[in-house]
C-alpha positions as CSV (number, residue, x, y, z in Angstrom):
1,M,-6.4,73.0,-44.9
2,T,-4.4,73.2,-48.1
3,L,-7.2,74.8,-50.1
4,T,-8.0,77.4,-47.4
5,A,-4.3,78.3,-47.0
6,N,-3.8,78.7,-50.7
7,W,-6.9,80.8,-51.1
8,L,-5.8,83.0,-48.2
9,T,-2.4,83.4,-49.8
10,F,-3.8,84.6,-53.1
11,V,-6.3,87.0,-51.4
12,A,-3.5,88.4,-49.3
13,L,-1.2,88.8,-52.3
14,F,-3.9,90.6,-54.2
15,A,-4.5,92.9,-51.2
16,L,-0.7,93.5,-50.9
17,V,-0.2,94.3,-54.6
18,G,-3.4,96.3,-54.7
19,A,-2.5,98.4,-51.7
20,A,0.9,99.2,-53.2
21,G,-0.7,100.0,-56.6
22,A,-3.3,102.2,-54.9
23,R,-0.7,104.1,-53.0
24,A,1.2,104.9,-56.2
25,L,-2.1,106.0,-57.7
26,F,-2.9,108.2,-54.7
27,A,0.6,109.8,-54.9
28,R,-0.1,110.9,-58.5
29,L,-3.5,112.2,-57.7
30,E,-2.2,114.2,-54.7
31,A,0.5,115.8,-56.9
32,S,-2.3,117.2,-59.2
33,D,-4.8,117.8,-56.4
34,A,-2.8,119.1,-53.5
35,G,-4.6,120.4,-50.5
36,S,-7.7,118.3,-50.7
37,G,-6.6,116.2,-47.8
38,V,-8.3,113.1,-49.3
39,W,-5.4,111.4,-50.9
40,P,-3.0,111.4,-47.9
41,E,-5.8,109.9,-45.9
42,A,-6.5,107.3,-48.5
43,D,-2.7,106.5,-48.6
44,A,-2.6,105.9,-44.9
45,L,-5.5,103.5,-45.2
46,A,-3.9,101.6,-48.1
47,R,-0.6,101.5,-46.1
48,R,-2.5,99.7,-43.2
49,I,-4.1,97.3,-45.7
50,G,-0.8,96.5,-47.2
51,G,0.8,95.8,-43.8
52,A,-2.1,93.6,-42.7
53,A,-1.9,91.7,-46.0
54,A,1.8,91.0,-45.5
55,V,1.1,89.6,-42.1
56,A,-1.7,87.5,-43.5
57,L,0.8,86.1,-46.0
58,L,3.0,85.0,-43.1
59,I,0.1,83.3,-41.4
60,A,-1.0,81.6,-44.6
61,A,2.6,80.4,-45.2
62,A,2.6,78.7,-41.8
63,F,-0.7,76.8,-42.5
64,R,0.6,75.8,-46.0
65,L,3.7,74.3,-44.4
66,L,1.7,72.3,-42.0
67,A,-0.7,71.1,-44.7
68,Q,2.3,70.1,-46.9
69,A,3.9,68.2,-44.1
70,E,0.6,66.5,-43.3
71,S,0.2,65.4,-47.0
72,F,3.4,63.3,-46.7
73,L,2.2,61.4,-43.6
74,D,1.3,57.7,-43.7
75,P,-2.3,56.7,-42.6
76,G,-2.4,56.9,-38.8
77,E,0.9,58.9,-38.5
78,Y,0.8,62.1,-36.6
79,L,2.3,65.4,-37.6
80,S,5.7,66.0,-35.9
81,L,8.6,68.4,-36.0
82,A,10.6,65.8,-37.9
83,S,8.0,65.7,-40.7
84,V,8.0,69.5,-41.0
85,R,11.8,69.5,-41.2
86,A,11.7,66.9,-43.9
87,V,9.4,69.1,-46.0
88,L,11.7,72.1,-45.5
89,S,14.6,70.1,-46.9
90,T,12.8,69.7,-50.2
91,A,12.6,72.0,-53.2
92,W,9.1,73.0,-52.0
93,G,10.6,73.9,-48.7
94,R,13.3,76.0,-50.2
95,G,10.7,77.9,-52.2
96,W,8.6,78.3,-49.0
97,W,11.6,79.9,-47.2
98,W,11.9,82.4,-50.1
99,Q,8.2,83.2,-49.7
100,V,8.4,83.7,-46.0
101,G,11.4,86.0,-46.4
102,A,9.6,88.0,-49.1
103,A,6.5,88.4,-46.9
104,G,8.6,89.4,-44.0
105,L,10.3,92.1,-46.1
106,A,6.8,93.2,-47.4
107,V,5.7,93.9,-43.8
108,A,8.3,96.7,-43.7
109,T,8.1,97.9,-47.3
110,A,4.3,98.1,-47.1
111,L,4.6,100.8,-44.5
112,G,7.3,102.7,-46.3
113,P,7.1,105.0,-49.4
114,P,4.8,104.0,-52.3
115,G,7.8,103.0,-54.4
116,A,9.1,100.6,-51.7
117,A,5.7,99.2,-51.3
118,V,5.4,98.4,-55.0
119,A,8.9,96.8,-55.0
120,G,8.1,94.7,-52.0
121,A,4.8,93.5,-53.4
122,L,6.3,92.5,-56.7
123,F,9.1,90.6,-55.0
124,V,6.4,88.6,-53.1
125,S,4.7,87.9,-56.4
126,A,8.0,86.6,-57.9
127,T,8.4,84.1,-55.0
128,L,4.8,82.8,-55.2
129,P,5.4,80.3,-58.0
130,L,8.3,78.6,-56.2
131,T,6.0,76.1,-54.5
132,G,3.7,75.4,-57.5
133,H,3.5,74.0,-60.9
134,A,5.7,76.7,-62.4
135,L,8.9,74.7,-61.5
136,D,7.6,71.8,-63.7
137,A,6.7,74.0,-66.7
138,P,7.6,72.3,-70.1
139,N,9.4,75.5,-71.2
140,G,11.6,75.4,-68.1
141,P,11.4,76.6,-64.5
142,V,12.6,80.2,-65.2
143,A,10.0,80.8,-67.9
144,G,7.4,79.1,-65.7
145,V,8.1,81.2,-62.7
146,A,8.2,84.4,-64.8
147,L,4.8,83.6,-66.4
148,H,3.2,82.8,-63.0
149,A,4.7,85.9,-61.4
150,A,3.5,88.1,-64.2
151,H,0.0,86.6,-63.9
152,A,-0.2,87.1,-60.2
153,S,1.3,90.6,-60.3
154,A,-1.0,91.8,-63.1
155,G,-4.1,90.3,-61.4
156,G,-3.2,92.1,-58.2
157,L,-2.6,95.4,-59.9
158,W,-5.9,95.2,-61.8
159,L,-8.3,93.9,-59.1
160,G,-6.4,94.5,-55.9
161,T,-5.8,98.2,-56.8
162,L,-9.4,98.6,-57.8
163,A,-10.6,97.2,-54.5
164,V,-8.4,99.2,-52.3
165,A,-8.9,102.4,-54.3
166,L,-12.7,102.1,-54.3
167,F,-12.7,101.3,-50.6
168,S,-10.6,104.3,-49.8
169,W,-12.9,106.6,-51.8
170,R,-16.0,105.3,-50.0
171,R,-14.2,105.7,-46.7
172,S,-13.5,109.4,-47.4
173,D,-17.2,109.7,-48.1
174,R,-18.2,108.3,-44.7
175,R,-15.8,110.6,-43.0
176,G,-17.7,113.6,-44.3
177,R,-15.6,114.6,-47.3
178,T,-18.7,114.6,-49.5
179,E,-18.0,117.8,-51.5
180,G,-16.6,116.9,-54.9
181,R,-16.4,113.2,-54.1
182,H,-17.9,112.1,-57.4
183,A,-15.5,114.3,-59.3
184,R,-12.7,112.7,-57.3
185,L,-13.9,109.2,-58.2
186,A,-14.0,110.2,-61.9
187,R,-10.3,111.4,-61.6
188,L,-9.4,108.2,-59.8
189,I,-10.9,105.9,-62.4
190,E,-9.4,107.9,-65.2
191,R,-5.9,107.5,-63.8
192,F,-6.5,103.8,-63.0
193,S,-8.0,102.8,-66.4
194,P,-4.7,102.5,-68.3
195,V,-3.3,100.4,-65.5
196,A,-6.4,98.2,-65.5
197,L,-6.3,97.7,-69.3
198,A,-2.6,96.8,-69.4
199,S,-2.9,94.5,-66.4
200,A,-5.9,92.7,-67.8
201,A,-4.0,92.1,-71.1
202,V,-1.1,90.6,-69.1
203,V,-3.4,88.4,-67.1
204,V,-5.0,87.0,-70.3
205,A,-1.7,86.5,-72.2
206,S,0.2,85.0,-69.3
207,G,-2.7,82.8,-68.3
208,A,-3.1,81.5,-71.8
209,A,0.7,80.7,-72.0
210,Q,0.5,78.8,-68.7
211,A,-2.5,76.8,-69.7
212,I,-0.9,75.7,-73.0
213,G,2.2,74.6,-71.3
214,L,0.7,72.9,-68.3
215,V,-2.4,71.2,-69.9
216,G,-0.7,70.3,-73.2
217,S,-3.8,69.2,-75.2
218,L,-7.5,69.7,-75.7
219,H,-8.0,66.1,-74.5
220,A,-6.4,66.9,-71.2
221,L,-8.3,70.2,-70.9
222,R,-11.6,68.3,-71.3
223,D,-10.9,65.0,-69.5
224,T,-8.6,65.9,-66.5
225,A,-9.7,67.4,-63.2
226,Y,-7.1,70.1,-63.7
227,G,-8.4,70.9,-67.2
228,Q,-12.0,71.0,-66.1
229,R,-11.2,73.3,-63.2
230,L,-9.2,75.5,-65.6
231,L,-12.2,75.7,-67.9
232,L,-14.3,76.9,-64.9
233,K,-11.7,79.6,-64.2
234,L,-11.8,80.6,-67.8
235,G,-15.6,81.0,-67.7
236,L,-15.4,83.2,-64.6
237,L,-12.6,85.2,-66.2
238,V,-14.9,85.9,-69.2
239,V,-17.5,87.3,-66.8
240,L,-14.8,89.4,-65.1
241,L,-13.6,90.8,-68.4
242,A,-17.1,91.6,-69.5
243,T,-17.9,93.5,-66.3
244,G,-14.6,95.4,-66.6
245,A,-15.4,96.3,-70.2
246,Y,-18.8,97.5,-69.2
247,N,-17.2,99.7,-66.5
248,W,-14.7,101.1,-69.0
249,R,-17.0,101.6,-72.0
250,V,-20.3,102.5,-70.4
251,V,-19.8,103.7,-66.9
252,R,-16.5,105.5,-67.0
253,P,-17.5,108.2,-69.5
254,T,-20.5,109.2,-67.3
255,L,-18.6,109.5,-64.0
256,G,-18.9,112.7,-62.1
257,T,-22.5,112.2,-60.9
258,R,-24.0,110.4,-58.0
259,N,-25.9,107.9,-60.2
260,A,-22.8,107.0,-62.2
261,S,-20.9,106.5,-59.0
262,R,-23.6,104.2,-57.8
263,R,-23.5,102.2,-61.0
264,L,-19.8,101.9,-60.8
265,V,-19.8,100.7,-57.2
266,R,-22.4,98.0,-58.0
267,A,-20.5,96.8,-61.1
268,V,-17.2,96.7,-59.3
269,T,-18.7,94.9,-56.3
270,L,-19.8,92.2,-58.8
271,E,-16.4,92.2,-60.4
272,L,-14.6,91.7,-57.1
273,A,-17.0,89.0,-56.0
274,V,-16.2,87.0,-59.2
275,A,-12.5,87.6,-58.5
276,V,-12.8,86.1,-55.1
277,V,-14.3,83.0,-56.6
278,I,-11.6,82.8,-59.3
279,L,-9.0,82.9,-56.5
280,A,-10.7,80.0,-54.8
281,V,-10.7,78.0,-58.1
282,T,-7.0,78.9,-58.6
283,A,-6.2,77.7,-55.0
284,S,-7.7,74.3,-55.9
285,L,-5.6,74.1,-59.0
286,V,-2.3,74.2,-57.0
287,S,-2.8,70.7,-55.6
288,L,-4.0,69.0,-58.8
289,P,-1.8,67.2,-61.3
290,T,-1.5,68.8,-64.7
291,G,-2.0,67.4,-68.1
292,E,-2.9,63.8,-67.1
């Protein structure tokens, strides 16, 4: 249950941050392309995705609480309200309450203006590390939480925004807005590229800083379950970065034609599939001891 709940939390967070990022992107495109009718429609879709993601975060939080309470039970002992209350009285439980409050706020902000949606999503990202390894970071809990929050926020802005934006573009295609759709995709990617590049850089830098602090040595990276799982995540991240670089250097300059759009969709589909696997590996890391 713990692995599934953690994975759902990460996927929902990426969808929430991505929906907020996509809405900010659509607002900029609408300002320069008023009257097309596409971007307000895409914004409405992203708003619904963000609201659904916030609700999914609340559901995942409930499952994580039950899984955490269950992990403290003795063999043969059944889950009870008393065991749940005991977990809520711990530091983990206090962090969990912050996460639930942030997710509840995100339900409202996700449906509001783009700026409010972005603020709500970033607040959720800031509370995510409060039930993980960040509190035990060697450089202190404040730095640990900041690094984890930056890592999660940047990942969501990069991959979540890409997923929501591309889905919205394809949705407008299915609804019959085919005229100029490839030119619209080109403008969308051109606007998004600086965000993607900056976010990817933050993901790499913050991830490296976390790994150095939590693993501690090359021996631990090689010989512990946490280190080995981290190496797997690193390998997948290299694939992800290579795919993103291909999109930026090779596909992006050719956008505006149907063939280029198809190539981009195929490459991004691969990129997002790898991202889903990375989130599953990350979900498994949460429950593993570090640097031992």
